[in-house]
Structures are given as C-alpha cells and as structure tokens.
MARMAR-187085 format. One record per residue: residue number from 1; residue in three letters; chain; x, y, z of N, C-alpha, C in turn. Coordinates in steps of 0.2 Angstrom, whole numbers, plus 5000, padded with zeros to 4 digits. Example, Ala and Ser with C-alpha at 12.3 -4.5 7.8 and 13.67 -1.06 7.14 Angstrom:
# MARMAR-187085
   num   residuo   cadena     nu     nv     nw    cau    cav    caw     cu     cv     cw
     1       ALA        A   5066   4972   5039   5062   4978   5039   5066   4984   5039
     2       SER        A   5064   4989   5035   5068   4995   5036   5064   5000   5039
//
This chain:
# MARMAR-187085
   num   residuo   cadena     nu     nv     nw    cau    cav    caw     cu     cv     cw
     1       MET        A   5050   5039   5045   5049   5033   5041   5047   5027   5046
     2       PHE        A   5042   5023   5043   5038   5018   5046   5035   5020   5053
     3       ASN        A   5032   5026   5053   5027   5027   5058   5021   5024   5058
     4       SER        A   5019   5020   5062   5013   5016   5062   5012   5011   5056
     5       PRO        A   5017   5007   5055   5017   5003   5049   5011   4998   5048
     6       PHE        A   5007   4997   5053   5001   4993   5052   4995   4997   5051
     7       SER        A   4995   5003   5051   4989   5008   5051   4988   5009   5043
     8       PHE        A   4981   5010   5042   4979   5012   5035   4978   5020   5034
     9       VAL        A   4980   5023   5039   4979   5031   5039   4986   5034   5037
    10       GLY        A   4985   5039   5033   4991   5043   5031   4994   5042   5025
    11       ARG        A   5000   5045   5023   5003   5045   5017   5010   5043   5018
    12       ILE        A   5013   5039   5013   5020   5037   5013   5023   5039   5006
    13       ARG        A   5030   5039   5006   5034   5041   5000   5036   5034   4996
    14       ARG        A   5038   5035   4991   5040   5029   4987   5046   5025   4990
    15       LEU        A   5050   5028   4993   5056   5024   4996   5053   5020   5002
    16       GLU        A   5049   5023   5006   5046   5018   5012   5041   5013   5009
    17       TYR        A   5038   5014   5004   5034   5009   5000   5038   5003   4997
    18       GLY        A   5044   5005   4994   5048   5000   4991   5051   4996   4996
    19       LEU        A   5054   4999   5002   5057   4996   5008   5052   4991   5011
    20       SER        A   5046   4993   5011   5041   4989   5014   5040   4983   5010
    21       VAL        A   5039   4983   5003   5039   4977   4999   5044   4973   5000
    22       ILE        A   5051   4975   5000   5057   4971   5001   5056   4968   5008
    23       ILE        A   5055   4971   5013   5054   4968   5020   5049   4963   5020
    24       MET        A   5043   4964   5017   5038   4958   5016   5040   4952   5013
    25       PHE        A   5044   4953   5007   5046   4947   5004   5052   4944   5007
    26       ALA        A   5056   4947   5011   5061   4944   5015   5058   4940   5020
    27       PHE        A   5053   4943   5024   5050   4940   5029   5046   4933   5027
    28       ILE        A   5043   4933   5021   5040   4928   5018   5045   4922   5017
    29       LEU        A   5051   4925   5014   5056   4920   5012   5059   4916   5019
    30       VAL        A   5060   4920   5024   5062   4917   5031   5057   4912   5033
    31       VAL        A   5051   4914   5033   5046   4910   5036   5045   4903   5032
    32       GLY        A   5046   4904   5025   5046   4898   5021   5051   4893   5022
    33       PHE        A   5057   4896   5023   5063   4892   5025   5062   4889   5032
    34       PHE        A   5060   4893   5037   5059   4890   5043   5054   4884   5043
    35       VAL        A   5048   4885   5040   5044   4880   5039   5046   4874   5036
    36       GLY        A   5050   4875   5030   5053   4870   5026   5058   4866   5030
    37       PHE        A   5062   4869   5033   5068   4865   5037   5066   4862   5043
    38       THR        A   5061   4865   5047   5059   4862   5053   5054   4857   5052
    39       GLY        A   5050   4857   5047   5045   4852   5046   5039   4853   5050
    40       VAL        A   5038   4859   5052   5032   4861   5056   5026   4861   5051
    41       GLY        A   5020   4859   5054   5014   4859   5050   5014   4865   5045
    42       GLU        A   5011   4863   5039   5010   4869   5034   5005   4874   5036
    43       GLY        A   5001   4872   5041   4995   4877   5042   4998   4883   5046
    44       ILE        A   5004   4882   5050   5007   4887   5054   5009   4893   5049
    45       ILE        A   5011   4891   5043   5013   4896   5038   5008   4902   5038
    46       TYR        A   5002   4900   5037   4997   4905   5036   4996   4909   5042
    47       VAL        A   4996   4907   5047   4996   4911   5054   5002   4916   5054
    48       LEU        A   5008   4914   5052   5013   4918   5052   5014   4923   5047
    49       LEU        A   5010   4922   5041   5010   4926   5036   5004   4932   5037
    50       ILE        A   5000   4931   5041   4994   4936   5042   4998   4943   5043
    51       PRO        A   5002   4944   5048   5005   4950   5049   5008   4954   5043
    52       ALA        A   5012   4949   5040   5015   4951   5033   5010   4954   5028
    53       TYR        A   5005   4951   5027   5000   4953   5022   4996   4959   5025
    54       TRP        A   4995   4960   5031   4992   4966   5034   4997   4972   5033
    55       PHE        A   5003   4971   5035   5008   4976   5034   5008   4978   5027
    56       ARG        A   5008   4974   5022   5009   4975   5015   5002   4979   5012
    57       LEU        A   4997   4977   5015   4990   4980   5013   4990   4988   5016
    58       ALA        A   4993   4988   5022   4992   4995   5026   4997   5000   5022
    59       GLN        A   5003   4997   5020   5008   5002   5017   5006   5003   5010
    60       GLY        A   5003   4998   5006   5000   5000   5000   4994   5005   5000
    61       SER        A   4990   5004   5005   4985   5009   5006   4987   5016   5007
    62       LYS        A   4993   5016   5011   4995   5023   5012   4999   5026   5006
    63       ARG        A   5002   5022   5002   5005   5024   4996   4999   5026   4991
    64       CYS        A   4994   5023   4990   4988   5025   4986   4986   5032   4988
    65       HIS        A   4986   5033   4995   4983   5039   4998   4988   5045   4996
    66       ASP        A   4995   5043   4995   5000   5048   4993   4998   5050   4986
    67       ARG        A   4996   5046   4982   4994   5047   4975   4988   5050   4974
    68       GLY        A   4984   5051   4980   4977   5054   4979   4972   5050   4978
    69       ASN        A   4973   5043   4979   4968   5038   4977   4966   5034   4984
    70       SER        A   4960   5031   4983   4958   5026   4988   4963   5021   4989
    71       GLY        A   4963   5017   4995   4967   5011   4996   4965   5005   4992
    72       TRP        A   4959   5005   4989   4956   5000   4985   4960   5000   4978
    73       PHE        A   4963   5005   4976   4967   5005   4970   4972   5000   4969
    74       GLN        A   4975   4998   4975   4980   4993   4975   4978   4986   4973
    75       ILE        A   4972   4984   4972   4969   4978   4970   4969   4978   4962
    76       ILE        A   4971   4984   4959   4971   4984   4951   4978   4980   4950
    77       PRO        A   4977   4976   4945   4983   4973   4942   4989   4977   4941
    78       PHE        A   4995   4976   4943   5001   4980   4941   5001   4987   4944
    79       TYR        A   4996   4989   4948   4996   4996   4951   5001   4996   4956
    80       GLY        A   5003   4991   4960   5009   4991   4964   5015   4993   4961
    81       LEU        A   5016   4991   4955   5022   4993   4951   5022   5000   4950
    82       TRP        A   5016   5003   4948   5015   5010   4946   5017   5014   4952
    83       MET        A   5015   5012   4958   5016   5016   4964   5023   5016   4966
    84       LEU        A   5027   5012   4964   5034   5012   4965   5038   5017   4961
    85       PHE        A   5035   5019   4955   5038   5024   4951   5035   5031   4950
    86       ALA        A   5028   5031   4952   5024   5037   4951   5025   5042   4956
    87       ASP        A   5026   5048   4955   5026   5053   4960   5020   5055   4964
    88       SER        A   5021   5057   4970   5015   5059   4974   5012   5065   4972
    89       GLU        A   5006   5066   4975   5002   5072   4974   5005   5078   4978
    90       ASN        A   5006   5083   4975   5008   5089   4979   5003   5092   4983
    91       GLY        A   5006   5094   4989   5002   5097   4994   4998   5093   4998
    92       ILE        A   4993   5096   5002   4989   5092   5006   4983   5090   5002
    93       ASN        A   4982   5084   5003   4976   5081   5000   4971   5078   5006
    94       GLU        A   4966   5075   5004   4961   5073   5009   4964   5067   5014
    95       TYR        A   4970   5064   5013   4973   5060   5017   4978   5062   5022
    96       GLY        A   4980   5068   5021   4985   5071   5025   4990   5076   5021
    97       PRO        A   4995   5078   5024   5000   5082   5021   5005   5078   5017
    98       ASN        A   5008   5081   5012   5013   5078   5008   5019   5076   5012
    99       PRO        A   5021   5069   5012   5027   5067   5017   5033   5070   5014
   100       LYS        A   5034   5073   5008   5040   5076   5006   5040   5083   5009
   101       GLY        A   5034   5086   5011   5034   5093   5013   5033   5098   5008
   102       ILE        A   5032   5096   5002   5031   5100   4996   5024   5103   4996
   103       GLY        A   5023   5109   4996   5016   5112   4995   5012   5111   5001
   104       ASN        A   5014   5109   5007   5011   5109   5013   5009   5115   5017
   105       TYR        A   5006   5120   5013   5004   5126   5016   4997   5128   5012
   106       ARG        A   4994   5132   5016   4987   5134   5014   4988   5142   5013
   107       ARG        A   4985   5144   5008   4984   5151   5007   4979   5154   5012
   108       THR        A   4981   5160   5014   4977   5163   5019   4973   5169   5016
   109       THR        A   4973   5171   5009   4970   5176   5006   4963   5175   5005
//
C-alpha cells in the first residue's frame, strides 16, 4: 500500500484510494489552520497545497487505471465518488496486474 504515491503509473484498490482522499483533506485542513492561526501570507498556502493536489491526481489516476480507464476520467464530475464504490477490472489490463491478485495469470495454451 502506498508504493510510489506521487507516481501516475500502476493500479490501486478502493481502500488505498479512499485513504488517500482522507489524507489529502486532512493535510489541507492542517495547512489551512496553520495559515489561519499564524497569519502567514495567504500566498504560501498555494505552495503548500501543490504536493497535496499532485498526490490526489496521482492516486486518482491509478484508481482510474484499476477500472481500466485513462487517468483523464477523473475530471468527469462525480467520477471520484464512483471510483470509491466501483470494483476493479479483473486480471491484467494495459496498466498492470490487478492489485487484489485476482485473475493475474495468463493462459499458455
């Protein structure tokens, strides 16, 4: 779990995707409180949020890959919610083997 979290390559399961969404929102909340309480310039918040959004896009892309879709599908409204509940594509697809290990074999006949 969380192998190469900032990479756009590979597939992840629903659990890892859900945890990454929670981690991102918690990080944004902490950064918001930090900026609000310390009175640091508001421009710094954008610099601090770049890694959070990169992480979120990378994890979303890998979850799209698990569903057998391009990472660009995550820009569809409410598709992120669909990715939380929809099951993965069985077996090996063009993005790699199934992270659950289901159907990760090839017939040799």
